[in-house]
Structure formats: structure tokens, C-alpha cells
PLY file of the C-alpha trace (Angstrom):
ply
format ascii 1.0
element vertex 286
property float x
property float y
property float z
element edge 285
property int vertex1
property int vertex2
end_header
160.56 103.78 120.72
159.12 103.10 117.24
155.69 101.61 116.29
157.22 98.21 115.44
159.23 98.22 118.73
156.12 98.78 120.71
154.41 95.93 118.87
157.38 93.63 119.50
157.58 94.63 123.16
153.88 93.76 123.50
154.17 90.19 122.11
157.21 89.61 124.35
155.10 90.58 127.42
152.15 88.59 125.97
154.32 85.41 126.19
154.99 86.13 129.91
151.47 87.43 130.91
148.94 86.06 128.49
146.71 89.05 127.79
143.00 88.52 127.14
141.53 88.94 123.71
139.94 92.27 124.60
143.22 93.59 125.99
145.10 92.54 122.83
142.49 94.39 120.73
142.44 97.49 122.96
146.28 97.88 122.93
146.57 97.62 119.14
143.50 99.94 118.75
145.25 102.53 120.96
148.51 102.21 118.95
146.50 102.94 115.85
144.73 105.93 117.24
148.01 107.38 118.66
149.75 106.89 115.36
147.03 108.76 113.55
147.60 111.63 116.04
151.37 111.60 115.31
152.31 110.01 118.59
151.18 112.47 121.27
152.40 111.87 124.85
148.74 111.63 125.90
145.48 111.52 123.93
141.73 111.28 124.70
139.26 108.69 123.59
135.61 108.51 124.46
134.55 105.24 126.20
131.41 104.96 124.05
133.34 105.37 120.83
135.99 102.76 121.94
133.27 100.31 122.92
131.56 100.74 119.55
134.84 100.41 117.55
135.87 97.20 119.41
132.33 95.82 119.82
132.89 95.09 123.55
130.86 95.60 126.75
131.79 98.44 129.11
132.81 96.01 131.82
135.14 94.09 129.47
136.67 97.26 128.30
137.35 98.45 131.81
139.01 94.98 132.65
141.18 95.27 129.52
142.44 98.76 130.44
143.30 97.70 133.96
145.01 94.56 132.54
147.21 96.73 130.13
147.97 99.23 132.90
149.05 96.57 135.38
151.47 95.24 132.73
152.98 98.69 132.52
151.90 99.19 128.82
149.52 102.09 129.36
148.16 104.53 131.96
144.73 106.10 131.81
142.45 108.45 133.63
138.70 108.69 133.23
136.79 111.88 133.28
133.61 111.65 135.63
131.71 114.29 133.57
131.92 113.37 129.78
133.20 109.72 129.66
136.45 110.70 128.01
139.45 108.67 128.86
143.00 110.05 128.65
145.45 107.43 127.50
149.36 107.40 127.69
151.28 104.74 125.84
154.06 103.81 128.20
157.49 103.06 126.62
159.60 102.22 129.63
158.29 98.72 130.48
161.50 96.79 129.86
161.56 93.07 130.26
164.12 91.55 132.69
166.66 90.68 129.95
166.32 94.26 128.42
166.55 95.91 131.85
169.77 93.93 132.72
171.29 94.78 129.34
170.39 98.51 129.68
171.82 98.66 133.22
175.10 97.06 132.01
175.34 99.52 129.21
174.88 102.43 131.42
177.30 101.15 134.15
179.91 100.52 131.42
179.50 104.00 130.06
179.70 105.56 133.53
182.89 103.59 134.37
184.51 104.49 131.16
183.65 108.17 131.64
185.00 108.27 135.18
188.17 106.32 134.27
188.90 108.58 131.30
188.30 111.61 133.51
190.59 110.76 136.40
193.30 108.56 134.72
194.05 110.86 131.75
194.74 113.75 134.15
197.81 111.93 135.67
198.81 109.71 132.84
197.03 109.88 129.41
198.50 106.58 128.33
197.35 104.71 131.38
193.95 106.29 131.05
193.67 105.06 127.46
194.50 101.52 128.66
192.01 101.58 131.45
189.26 102.68 129.02
190.24 99.86 126.63
189.84 97.44 129.56
186.40 98.71 130.31
185.36 98.40 126.76
186.68 94.86 126.60
184.75 93.98 129.68
181.63 95.31 128.23
182.05 93.22 125.10
182.74 90.12 127.18
179.37 90.79 129.07
177.56 91.21 125.75
179.04 87.96 124.42
177.96 86.04 127.49
174.47 87.47 127.14
174.29 86.52 123.45
175.43 82.93 124.30
172.66 82.57 126.97
170.09 83.79 124.48
171.39 81.39 121.82
171.18 78.56 124.49
167.72 79.34 125.31
166.73 79.34 121.62
168.33 76.01 121.06
166.59 74.52 124.08
163.17 75.75 122.94
163.78 74.51 119.45
164.75 71.07 120.74
161.69 70.90 122.94
159.42 71.74 120.10
160.63 68.69 118.12
160.60 66.38 121.18
156.90 65.67 120.98
154.46 65.62 118.16
150.98 66.95 118.24
149.63 63.78 119.61
152.24 63.78 122.38
154.26 60.85 121.18
158.10 61.15 120.97
159.32 61.53 117.45
162.97 62.48 118.06
163.99 58.90 118.76
162.02 57.36 115.91
164.17 55.49 113.49
163.60 56.37 109.90
163.32 53.41 107.64
165.58 53.49 104.72
163.96 52.52 101.46
165.65 49.90 99.41
166.94 51.05 96.14
165.08 49.44 93.29
167.10 48.95 90.14
165.36 50.59 87.18
163.65 48.38 84.71
165.52 47.76 81.46
163.69 49.09 78.50
162.51 46.43 76.08
163.77 47.18 72.60
163.18 45.62 69.19
165.89 43.49 67.62
164.95 44.66 64.05
166.81 47.35 62.22
166.07 50.24 59.92
162.49 50.89 58.89
161.42 47.64 60.46
162.67 48.86 63.75
160.72 52.02 63.37
157.45 50.00 62.70
158.08 47.95 65.86
158.73 51.07 67.98
155.50 52.47 66.84
153.68 49.26 67.85
155.47 49.42 71.23
154.24 52.98 71.80
150.80 51.97 70.78
150.73 49.11 73.39
151.95 51.65 75.96
149.10 54.00 75.25
146.65 51.17 75.60
148.01 50.53 79.08
149.31 47.11 78.07
153.10 47.42 77.45
155.23 44.53 76.35
157.48 43.66 79.27
159.78 41.00 78.02
162.20 40.31 75.13
160.29 37.12 74.43
157.09 39.04 74.02
158.49 41.53 71.55
160.30 38.81 69.66
156.99 36.95 69.18
155.38 40.11 67.79
158.30 40.71 65.40
158.02 37.14 64.00
154.25 37.51 63.60
154.62 40.81 61.73
157.17 39.34 59.37
155.11 36.31 58.76
151.85 38.15 58.06
153.64 40.67 55.74
155.83 37.98 54.11
158.76 40.30 54.74
157.08 43.01 52.65
157.71 46.40 54.36
154.76 48.19 52.69
152.33 45.46 53.67
153.76 45.42 57.23
153.01 49.24 57.43
149.36 48.46 56.42
149.09 45.68 59.07
150.49 48.01 61.72
148.07 50.81 60.73
145.15 48.39 60.93
146.26 47.32 64.41
146.51 51.03 65.65
143.25 52.09 64.01
141.35 49.21 65.69
143.24 49.64 68.98
144.28 45.99 68.84
147.06 44.56 70.95
148.49 42.32 68.25
148.96 41.92 64.51
146.25 40.41 62.42
145.84 39.76 58.64
144.51 42.68 56.56
140.79 42.66 55.98
141.35 43.18 52.21
143.23 41.12 49.62
146.44 41.33 51.61
145.12 38.74 53.89
144.59 36.18 51.01
147.99 36.94 49.46
149.94 36.37 52.69
147.97 33.64 54.33
150.40 30.94 53.28
153.29 32.87 54.94
151.89 32.14 58.45
153.19 28.98 60.05
150.81 26.17 60.70
151.29 26.24 64.41
150.25 29.88 64.57
146.66 30.12 63.35
145.40 33.17 61.63
142.05 34.55 62.82
139.79 36.43 60.42
140.16 40.18 61.09
136.37 40.50 61.58
136.42 37.88 64.27
136.81 38.29 67.95
140.53 38.77 68.90
140.07 38.59 72.67
142.13 35.42 73.21
145.15 36.55 71.23
145.13 40.08 72.54
145.47 38.79 76.03
148.97 37.49 75.19
0 1
1 2
2 3
3 4
4 5
5 6
6 7
7 8
8 9
9 10
10 11
11 12
12 13
13 14
14 15
15 16
16 17
17 18
18 19
19 20
20 21
21 22
22 23
23 24
24 25
25 26
26 27
27 28
28 29
29 30
30 31
31 32
32 33
33 34
34 35
35 36
36 37
37 38
38 39
39 40
40 41
41 42
42 43
43 44
44 45
45 46
46 47
47 48
48 49
49 50
50 51
51 52
52 53
53 54
54 55
55 56
56 57
57 58
58 59
59 60
60 61
61 62
62 63
63 64
64 65
65 66
66 67
67 68
68 69
69 70
70 71
71 72
72 73
73 74
74 75
75 76
76 77
77 78
78 79
79 80
80 81
81 82
82 83
83 84
84 85
85 86
86 87
87 88
88 89
89 90
90 91
91 92
92 93
93 94
94 95
95 96
96 97
97 98
98 99
99 100
100 101
101 102
102 103
103 104
104 105
105 106
106 107
107 108
108 109
109 110
110 111
111 112
112 113
113 114
114 115
115 116
116 117
117 118
118 119
119 120
120 121
121 122
122 123
123 124
124 125
125 126
126 127
127 128
128 129
129 130
130 131
131 132
132 133
133 134
134 135
135 136
136 137
137 138
138 139
139 140
140 141
141 142
142 143
143 144
144 145
145 146
146 147
147 148
148 149
149 150
150 151
151 152
152 153
153 154
154 155
155 156
156 157
157 158
158 159
159 160
160 161
161 162
162 163
163 164
164 165
165 166
166 167
167 168
168 169
169 170
170 171
171 172
172 173
173 174
174 175
175 176
176 177
177 178
178 179
179 180
180 181
181 182
182 183
183 184
184 185
185 186
186 187
187 188
188 189
189 190
190 191
191 192
192 193
193 194
194 195
195 196
196 197
197 198
198 199
199 200
200 201
201 202
202 203
203 204
204 205
205 206
206 207
207 208
208 209
209 210
210 211
211 212
212 213
213 214
214 215
215 216
216 217
217 218
218 219
219 220
220 221
221 222
222 223
223 224
224 225
225 226
226 227
227 228
228 229
229 230
230 231
231 232
232 233
233 234
234 235
235 236
236 237
237 238
238 239
239 240
240 241
241 242
242 243
243 244
244 245
245 246
246 247
247 248
248 249
249 250
250 251
251 252
252 253
253 254
254 255
255 256
256 257
257 258
258 259
259 260
260 261
261 262
262 263
263 264
264 265
265 266
266 267
267 268
268 269
269 270
270 271
271 272
272 273
273 274
274 275
275 276
276 277
277 278
278 279
279 280
280 281
281 282
282 283
283 284
284 285
């Protein structure tokens, strides 16, 4: 039996027995020591050394040794003179399922051997058929065992999901389906060419400020304002846009220089122009 098989065997037994912390530590300690000794059938270890390595009291160590011995994992004898303990790692402590399977395999092999031995003497063909029947029987037994193991796994898996950590049932809880929300349609400028490029820059600027324009009416109002302030002059419109971006404004305002005076008449009477140096709080709120 390999190192990993011994470890797996231990954890299977641990599920059934529930070893103490000291017993777990001692078993893996003994496996490590024996592995270093190239897996001798028996090996010696001093009690004081073991206590020091595991940092346990003598009484706890003795209890752990008896615990492992009672489970059929080890056997040990203690010297009365020097405190040395002779340990043996037992490898024949099969679980119930493993024992059943091993017995089944042994029985199948024995039957096959006997059937072959006697039947082939009188009739070789019949002997071959009988052997085939025995092999088929063994395969059926193995399949049934596998089915039982699978059922046990499914039962445990279902039980683990039956209750949450708080003890409330979660298997029967109905999951609420979220309503699908239609994606918002992107607001786009109605202008074309270079004018469209200017307005797209303005829309990105508003987005960066955390105040995007959400409606077509809102963007239409800004388009009209830019056209009015610039008097449909593309170069002047670029300057107005740059001024808005540089000052982190949310709207277009007349240029601070002569451009403001040259284009003041282009703004409609019902849309007052505020001096660029004034406070734009009220119009920026739009």
C-alpha cells in the first residue's frame, strides 16, 4: 500500500471514528518517519523525542497511540528500560465496503479457477462458457456496487444543499427573475460634418463632467445656441467650444474677447446672453 493510499485510508476512517487532534498529528508523524526509513515493517521511536516533536504531554501521546491502535492503524510495544517504542504501520485495516469488494474479488477468482480446472478436463468448450459466466457475474456485482456508491454520493450532495449555514432551507426558494430593461438610446446630434464633430466633443465633455445630456430636446437647444453665438461661423464655434471645455462649463457662452461683441446680435431676444465673466450657475443647471 502506497503513502497516498495510507493517507486516503486514514481520512476514510476519520469520517467514521473522528480521531483526536493528537491522534491525527501522531499518525502523520509516524508516516513521515517511516517514509524517511524507506518503509520498514517496524521501526523505533523514543517517547521523549516524539513528545518534543509534536509538543504534546506524555499522557496525551499515550492516549493517541491507543486511539490509533484501536482503529487498526498501528501497533506498538514500549520498552520498559529506555523509553523506545516500536511502531508498526498496519496496512490491512479495510473498511466495510473495501472488505466486501475484496472478498467478492477473491471469491470470483476462486470460482473461476475451480470451474476452469474441472470443466476443461471433460469439455473444454463448456469450461470456457462457465468461466465466462463467472466473469460476467463478477462484472454485474461490481456494477451494482458502483451504483450504490453513486447513489450515496448523490444523496450526500443533495443533503448538503438542503440547508444553508443558518439552517434555513434554500432548495425550495424561488429565484426572482430580473426584468429586462431596454438599453437607453444614445442621444446624438442632428448636425452634420464638422459641426457634428464639434457637438460630439461637447457631449463627451458633458459626460466627463458627470452631467450628460439625456434628451434630444436638450441637445437640440445646445445646437441652436452654438449656431446663434457663432453666427454659423465654424471657426468661431470652435473657439466657443474650446472656451467651454477649458472653463469646465456645461453650456455655450459668448467669447470673452471681441468675438462676443461681433456676434451679440445673432442671439435671439428671448435667449439672453450672459457676460462670460459672470456667474453661469443658473444656465449650467439646464
